[in-house]
Every structure is written in C-alpha cells, then in structure tokens.
C-alpha positions in Angstrom: -89.1 196.9 202.2 -87.0 194.6 204.4 -90.4 192.8 205.4 -91.4 192.3 201.8 -88.1 190.9 200.7 -87.8 188.5 203.4 -91.5 187.2 202.7 -90.6 187.0 199.1 -87.5 185.0 199.9 -89.4 182.6 201.9 -92.0 182.1 199.4 -89.4 181.4 196.8 -88.1 178.7 199.1 -91.4 177.0 199.3 -91.5 177.1 195.5 -88.1 175.4 195.2 -89.3 172.7 197.8 -92.5 172.2 195.7 -90.6 172.0 192.4 -88.2 169.5 193.9 -91.0 167.4 195.5 -92.9 167.3 192.1 -90.4 165.0 190.8 -91.6 162.2 193.2 -95.4 162.8 192.1 -96.1 159.8 189.7 -99.3 158.3 191.0 -102.7 159.1 192.4 -101.4 158.1 195.9 -98.5 160.4 195.7 -100.6 163.6 194.6 -103.4 162.9 197.0 -102.2 160.9 199.9 -98.4 161.4 199.8 -97.8 157.9 199.0 -99.3 156.8 202.5 -96.0 156.7 204.3 -96.1 159.8 206.7 -94.5 159.5 210.1 -96.5 161.0 213.3 -94.1 163.8 213.5 -94.6 164.9 210.0 -98.5 164.5 210.5 -98.5 166.6 213.7 -96.8 169.4 211.8 -99.0 169.3 208.9 -102.2 168.9 211.0 -101.2 172.0 212.9 -100.1 174.1 210.2 -103.2 173.3 208.1 -105.6 174.2 210.8 -104.0 177.3 212.1 -104.7 179.7 209.2 -106.4 183.2 208.8 -109.4 181.8 210.6 -107.1 182.0 213.8 -104.6 184.7 212.7 -107.2 187.0 211.4 -110.8 186.1 212.4 -110.3 184.8 216.0 -107.8 187.5 216.6 -110.3 190.0 215.4 -112.9 188.3 217.9 -110.3 188.7 220.7 -109.8 192.3 219.9 -113.5 193.0 220.2 -114.4 190.5 223.2 -111.2 189.5 225.0 -110.8 186.0 226.2 -114.4 185.2 225.3 -112.8 184.6 221.6 -111.4 181.3 223.1 -115.2 180.0 222.5 -114.2 180.3 218.8 -111.4 177.8 219.5 -113.0 175.6 222.1 -115.1 173.8 219.7 -111.9 172.8 217.8 -110.3 171.4 220.9 -113.5 169.1 221.6 -113.5 168.0 218.0 -109.7 166.8 218.0 -110.5 164.7 221.1 -113.2 162.9 219.2 -111.2 162.5 216.2 -108.6 160.8 218.3 -111.2 158.0 218.7 -111.6 157.3 215.1 -108.2 158.3 213.5 -107.0 154.8 213.6 -110.1 153.4 212.0 -110.0 156.0 209.2 -106.5 154.9 208.3 -107.5 151.1 208.1 -110.1 152.3 205.7 -107.2 153.2 203.4 -109.3 155.5 201.2 -108.5 159.0 199.6 -111.4 161.3 200.4 -114.5 161.7 203.0 -116.8 161.1 200.1 -115.2 157.8 199.7 -116.1 157.0 203.2 -119.7 158.3 202.5 -120.3 155.9 199.7 -118.9 152.9 201.7 -121.2 153.6 204.6 -124.2 154.9 202.6 -124.4 155.0 198.8 -123.2 156.9 195.8 -125.6 159.7 196.2 -123.9 160.4 199.5 -120.7 160.6 197.7 -121.9 163.2 195.0 -123.7 165.3 197.8 -120.7 165.2 200.0 -118.3 166.3 197.0 -120.7 169.2 196.2 -120.8 170.6 199.8 -117.1 170.2 200.1 -116.3 172.1 197.0 -118.7 174.8 198.0 -117.4 175.2 201.4 -113.5 174.7 200.8 -113.4 177.3 197.8 -114.9 179.8 200.3 -112.1 178.8 203.0 -109.5 179.3 200.2 -111.1 182.7 199.2 -110.6 184.1 202.6 -106.9 182.8 202.9 -106.5 184.9 199.6 -108.0 187.9 201.3 -105.9 187.4 204.4 -102.6 187.2 202.1 -103.8 190.5 200.4 -104.1 192.3 203.9 -100.7 191.1 205.0 -99.0 192.4 201.6 -101.1 195.7 201.9 -99.7 196.2 205.4 -95.9 195.6 204.5 -95.6 197.1 201.1 -98.5 199.5 200.7 -99.9 197.8 197.5 -103.8 197.7 197.5 -105.5 194.8 199.2 -106.9 193.7 195.8 -103.6 193.6 194.3 -102.3 191.6 197.3 -105.1 189.1 197.0 -104.2 188.6 193.2 -100.5 187.9 194.2 -101.5 185.6 197.1 -104.0 183.5 194.8 -101.5 183.1 192.1 -98.8 181.9 194.4 -101.1 179.3 196.0 -102.7 178.0 193.1 -99.0 177.6 191.4 -97.5 176.0 194.6 -100.5 173.5 195.0 -100.3 172.5 191.3 -96.7 171.5 191.6 -96.6 168.6 194.0 -99.9 168.0 195.7 -99.8 166.3 199.0 -96.5 165.1 199.1 -95.0 168.7 198.7 -97.7 170.3 201.0 -97.1 168.1 204.3 -93.4 168.6 204.3 -93.4 172.4 204.0 -96.2 172.4 206.7 -93.8 171.0 209.1 -91.4 173.9 208.4 -94.4 176.4 208.5 -95.5 175.1 211.8 -92.1 175.4 213.5 -91.6 179.0 212.3 -95.2 179.9 213.4 -94.8 178.5 216.9 -91.3 180.2 217.2 -92.7 183.6 215.8 -95.6 183.8 218.1 -93.8 182.7 221.3 -91.0 185.4 220.5 -93.6 188.0 219.8 -95.4 187.9 223.1 -92.8 189.1 225.6 -91.7 192.0 223.1 -95.2 193.2 223.0 -95.7 192.9 226.7 -92.5 194.9 227.2 -93.4 197.4 224.8 -96.8 198.1 226.5 -95.3 198.4 230.0 -96.1 194.9 231.2 -99.3 192.8 231.6 -100.8 195.0 234.4 -100.4 198.3 232.5 -101.9 196.8 229.2 -104.9 195.2 231.3 -105.8 198.5 232.8 -106.3 199.8 229.3 -108.7 197.0 228.3 -112.6 196.8 229.1 -113.6 194.7 232.0 -115.7 192.6 229.8 -112.4 191.3 228.2 -111.6 189.1 231.3 -115.3 187.5 231.6 -116.2 184.1 230.4 -118.7 185.5 227.6 -117.4 188.9 227.3 -120.0 190.9 225.7 -121.5 187.7 224.0 -124.5 185.9 224.9 -124.3 182.2 225.4 -126.3 181.6 222.2 -123.6 183.9 220.3 -120.6 182.1 221.9 -122.1 178.7 221.0 -122.8 179.9 217.5 -118.9 180.4 217.2 -118.0 177.1 218.8 -120.4 174.8 217.0 -119.3 175.7 213.4 -115.5 175.2 214.1 -116.2 172.1 216.0 -118.7 170.8 213.3 -116.1 171.5 210.4 -113.2 169.9 212.2 -114.9 166.7 213.0 -115.6 166.3 209.1 -112.8 168.1 207.7 -111.6 166.4 204.5 -108.0 167.8 204.8 -107.4 166.2 208.2 -109.0 162.8 207.0 -106.8 163.0 204.0 -103.8 163.3 206.3 -105.0 160.3 208.2 -105.1 158.4 205.0 -101.5 159.6 204.4 -100.2 158.0 207.6 -98.1 155.0 207.3 -100.3 152.9 209.6 -103.2 153.3 211.9 -101.1 153.5 215.1 -99.3 156.6 213.5 -102.5 158.3 212.8 -103.9 158.0 216.2 -100.6 159.1 217.9 -100.4 162.1 215.5 -103.8 163.3 217.0 -102.2 163.6 220.5 -99.5 166.1 219.4 -101.9 168.0 217.2 -104.3 168.8 220.2 -101.5 169.9 222.5 -100.1 172.1 219.7 -103.6 173.6 218.8 -104.4 174.5 222.3 -101.0 176.3 222.8 -101.0 178.2 219.6 -104.7 179.2 219.6 -104.5 180.5 223.0 -101.3 182.3 222.3 -103.1 184.1 219.2 -105.8 185.3 221.5 -103.4 186.5 224.1 -101.3 188.4 221.6 -104.7 190.0 220.0 -105.8 191.2 223.4 -102.4 192.6 224.2 -102.4 194.2 220.7 -105.8 195.8 221.6 -104.2 197.3 224.7 -101.4 198.8 222.5 -103.2 199.9 219.4 -107.0 200.4 220.1 -107.9 202.4 217.1 -107.1 199.9 214.2 -109.4 197.4 212.4 -109.9 194.4 214.7 -109.0 191.9 212.0 -105.6 193.5 211.8 -104.6 193.3 215.3 -102.0 190.6 214.8 -100.6 192.0 211.8 -100.4 195.5 213.1 -99.0 194.5 216.4 -96.2 192.5 214.5 -95.5 195.2 212.1 -95.4 198.1 214.6 -94.7 196.7 218.0 -91.7 194.6 217.4 -88.0 195.0 216.3 -87.8 194.6 212.6 -85.8 191.3 212.8 -88.7 189.7 215.0 -91.4 191.3 212.9 -89.7 189.7 209.8 -89.8 186.2 211.7 -93.6 186.7 212.8 -94.8 188.0 209.5 -93.1 185.2 207.8 -94.8 182.9 210.1 -98.1 184.4 209.4 -97.4 184.2 205.7 -96.7 180.5 206.1 -99.8 179.5 208.0 -101.8 181.5 205.3 -100.2 179.6 202.5 -100.4 176.2 204.3 -104.1 176.4 205.1 -104.8 177.7 201.6 -102.9 175.1 199.7 -104.4 172.3 201.8 -108.0 173.4 201.3 -107.4 174.0 197.6 -106.2 170.5 197.1 -109.0 168.6 199.1 -111.8 169.6 196.7 -109.6 169.0 193.5 -109.0 165.6 194.8 -112.7 165.2 195.8 -113.8 166.3 192.2 -111.1 163.9 190.4 -111.5 160.9 192.8 -115.3 161.2 193.5 -116.9 162.6 190.4 -114.5 162.1 187.4 -112.9 158.8 188.2 -115.9 157.3 190.0 -118.6 158.2 187.3 -117.0 159.5 184.1 -113.8 157.8 183.3 -112.9 154.8 186.0 -110.0 153.6 183.8 -108.2 156.9 183.6 -104.3 156.5 183.7 -102.3 157.5 186.7 -100.5 160.0 184.7 -103.7 161.7 183.3 -105.3 161.4 186.8 -102.4 163.7 188.0 -102.4 166.1 185.0 -106.4 166.5 185.3 -105.8 167.0 189.2 -103.6 170.0 188.5 -106.2 171.5 186.0 -108.9 171.3 188.6 -106.7 172.9 191.2 -106.3 176.0 188.8 -110.1 176.0 188.0 -111.1 175.9 191.8 -108.5 178.4 192.6 -110.2 180.9 190.3 -113.7 180.0 191.7 -112.1 180.8 195.2 -110.8 184.1 193.9 -114.3 185.3 192.7 -115.7 184.6 195.9 -113.6 187.1 197.8 -116.2 189.8 196.8 -119.0 188.2 198.5 -118.1 188.9 202.1 -116.5 192.0 203.9 -114.9 190.4 207.0 -112.9 187.2 207.3 -114.9 186.1 210.4 -118.2 186.2 208.3 -116.6 184.1 205.6 -115.2 181.5 208.0 -118.5 180.9 209.9 -120.4 180.6 206.8 -117.9 178.0 205.3 -117.6 176.3 208.5 -121.3 176.0 209.0 -121.8 174.8 205.3 -119.4 171.9 205.7 -120.0 171.2 209.4 -123.8 170.7 209.1 -123.6 169.1 205.7 -121.0 166.4 206.2 -120.2 165.9 209.8 -123.4 164.4 211.2 -123.6 161.9 208.6 -119.9 161.1 208.8 -120.0 160.8 212.5 -122.8 158.6 212.4 -120.8 156.3 210.1 -118.4 155.6 212.9 -120.7 155.9 215.9 -124.1 154.8 215.0 -124.6 151.6 213.5 -128.6 152.2 213.0 -127.9 155.1 210.5 -129.0 154.3 206.8 -128.3 155.4 203.6 -131.6 157.2 203.1 -130.9 159.0 206.7 -127.3 160.0 205.5 -128.2 161.3 202.1 -131.2 163.4 203.5 -128.9 164.9 206.3 -126.4 166.1 203.9 -128.8 167.7 201.5 -130.9 169.2 204.3 -127.8 170.7 206.1 -126.5 172.2 202.7 -130.0 173.7 201.7 -130.8 175.1 205.2 -127.4 176.9 205.4 -128.0 178.6 201.9 -131.5 179.6 202.5 -130.7 180.9 206.1 -127.9 182.9 204.6 -130.0 184.2 201.8 -132.4 185.3 204.4 -130.0 187.1 206.3 -130.3 185.0 209.6 -134.0 185.7 210.5 -134.6 186.6 214.3 -130.8 187.1 214.9 -130.4 183.4 214.9 -127.0 182.0 213.7 -127.3 179.8 210.7 -125.6 176.9 212.6 -128.7 176.3 214.8 -131.5 175.7 212.1 -129.0 174.1 209.8 -127.7 171.6 212.3 -131.2 171.0 213.6 -132.4 170.0 210.5 -129.6 167.9 209.4 -129.8 165.9 212.6 -133.5 165.4 212.4 -133.3 164.1 209.0 -130.6 161.7 210.0 -132.2 160.4 213.0 -135.9 160.3 211.7 -135.3 159.0 208.2 -132.7 156.3 209.4 -135.2 155.0 212.1 -138.0 155.0 209.4 -136.1 153.0 206.9 -134.7 149.4 207.2 -131.5 148.8 208.9 -128.3 148.9 206.9 -126.6 145.8 205.7 -124.0 144.4 208.0 -121.4 144.7 205.4 -121.7 148.4 205.2 -121.4 148.8 208.9 -118.7 146.2 209.8 -115.6 148.2 208.2 -116.4 151.2 210.7 -116.5 149.3 213.9 -113.9 146.6 213.3 
C-alpha cells in the first residue's frame, strides 16, 4: 500500500498546485496560452512531459518487449519532427494565435478551421482515452483494484485537474513531472541491470532479433510506426499552443533545442528499460513491462519514485491533450461562429464545461481498443494525415491554396476512418493510403486552382 499512498500524495499536491494557479486565470490568454509569458526553461519541461506519456511508457515499451531495439522506429519519427519544428517555432510564435485551426483559417479559409477542429477533437479524445487506460493499469498493478475502476479514478482526476486552471497550471506542474520522470528512469536502469546479473546476462536471455535494426518487423511495418508519430508531432496542437505561450519568438525556438535532446534521451531510456525488463520477466503482458519491472524489480523507495514518475507523465499528457480540443471548440467553433462577443469570464467558464464533456467522450472510447499501441497508432494517424500536410504546406509551400488545404484535411480524415472500418485491407497500415490521399489532394487541387492571395501567404514566410 506504500506505492498507493505515495502516488495519492503526489496527486493531491498536483491538485493543490492547480487550485492555487486557478486564482490567476482571468482571461482567455490565461486559460489557453498561460498569458503568453513562458520562459524557455519552462517550455522545455512542459514540451517533454506532454509528449512522453503512455504512448511511450506503455505502447513503445510494449513494442520494445516484442521487438527489441527496433522499437526505436516508433520514436525516430518524433526526433525528425522536432528538428523540422525548430525551423518554424519562431514563426508560429509571431502569429500569436491560440490554436492550430487559427493558423489554418489565416492560411486557407474558415472551412479549414472547422475541419481542423473536428479532426483534433476526434483524435485527441482518443489519445486522452488511452491515458485513462494507462492510469487504470498502474492503479491495478499497485492496489489490486480492477483496471476499470482504475480508469474511472484516473478519468475523474484528469478531468478535475484540467478544469481547475487550464494551461497556466498544466505547464508548471509539467516541469516538476518532467524532472521526476527523468530522475526516476535514470535511477531505475542500474538497479534493474544489477538485479538481472548485468547486461551480458540479460542479453543472453533475449532473442537475437532484439538486437537487429528491424527486429522481426518488415521495413513497411517499421515505417508504419514511424510515420504516424512523426506526422502527429509535426501538427500537434498542444505543442503549437505551447509555442503560442512563449514570451517571444526566440524563446519558442530555443525551447525546441532542449526538447529534442531530452526526448531522444528519455525515449531511448524507456526502450532500454523495457528490453531489460523482457530479460527479467519474460512471461508478462508486453505493455506492462515497465510497470511490472518497476514494481517487482526495484527496492520499494526507488519503485515509489518511478511509479510516481509514470503517473506524472500520464497525467501531464492526458490533461494537455484534453485541454487542446476544449480550446479548439471554444475558440474555433463557439467564439468564431456562434458568439464572437462572449465575455472573457464566460469564455473561461464554458471552456471548463467543455473539458468535462470531452473528458466523458474520451472515457467512452476506452472500450473501443484492446491495446494502447492500437489506440495510439489510430489517433496519431487520424491527426497526422488530416492536419499535418496542410499545416506544413502553410509554412513551407507558398503555392498551397485554400481548396487544396481543405481537401487534404477532409481526405485524410475520411480515408483513415474507412481504412480502419475495413480493418486495414491487404495488411497495409492505415497511414499509407490516408497520407497518400491527403498529399494527392493537397498538391493536385492546389495546382489546379488559382494561386493564393499574397496577404494569406506573407505572415508565414516573414
């Protein structure tokens, strides 16, 4: 029960921070972009803690359990994406907007905003959903309560915490969560290696394929993991929202440097720990390898630290991905089309109500998938092929037109849904047909329609 009370104590502290910070939430800027005053140091912490969630701790670790170091294909797409984001972080901050659909309307038109919001809400509630499942798995492991009960507890906490103070609270607790996560993982690895008799002994228990570039994956499968993660991050609304929250353009750009260094280190460390865990506990559920290794392979105090770190990153990711679609709905649907003159006080109130509603929708989706990896790839693909091609074209291709952008977003979303309904015909991962159609529509329709007005293009290339 020590594990349980340590984690509960940690969550109570987070609630206290959220309650304290909620006093500073007075305006739309406070709730959605933390008043646009974040430093590079805070941005690095929140970017890292937001991205490293159960997609890494559970899904990527499970892939490493099955395929060894080939699981780094899942992470490699992220590293490429962050390098590209470095090129545009400063320009994003100069736009001084609130959401990715804001960007899409400036560059294309209002229909791009609407479709972008729909895609974001569908994909992000799915991502929040598997954070709930991951939280349920952690609570099941440490307390013995059912996974379903753990999911309910996690959902209630995440929704309540996000409602309290929005972005201004999330980013500061993310910094603490990021530090705990890094310390916990670094401390765990040498203890696990020692308990297994050292790396040589552990390696002797693993299949030879665990040390090959592709493992037991084909190149098509490996890229099927890399592309969705890369595409998601290139257009990930939470990251753009954090760039909008920076105090200036230079700060936004500097934060990306620390972010990529931290991400490479942490994601590689997670894969390494999962492989060591496979050598120690070969007969467990693959996606439980990190949790099981921490609970059963470490001294109690170190285990408490690591489990707190895991809970921290799950909470950080869940509240961030829940905040984004609520922001999108209020900013890009309600304020844009329904009530443009809504007061700041009511806007914050309604934003909190939407957080609750979307949290319930995310909770319902838990039943749709059996493994977190499946949920992650579906959500990553939905957002990555729906939003990212049009968004990247906004910053890198002056010839992209409104018609091309809108068609690209719609085609990516529709093909993703259809290919999943058809259960991936011919064994072809959904990302390939969906991305292909999205890019085809973007390029072909843009070239077939008149060039965009210079006023639409200039803000993105200045």
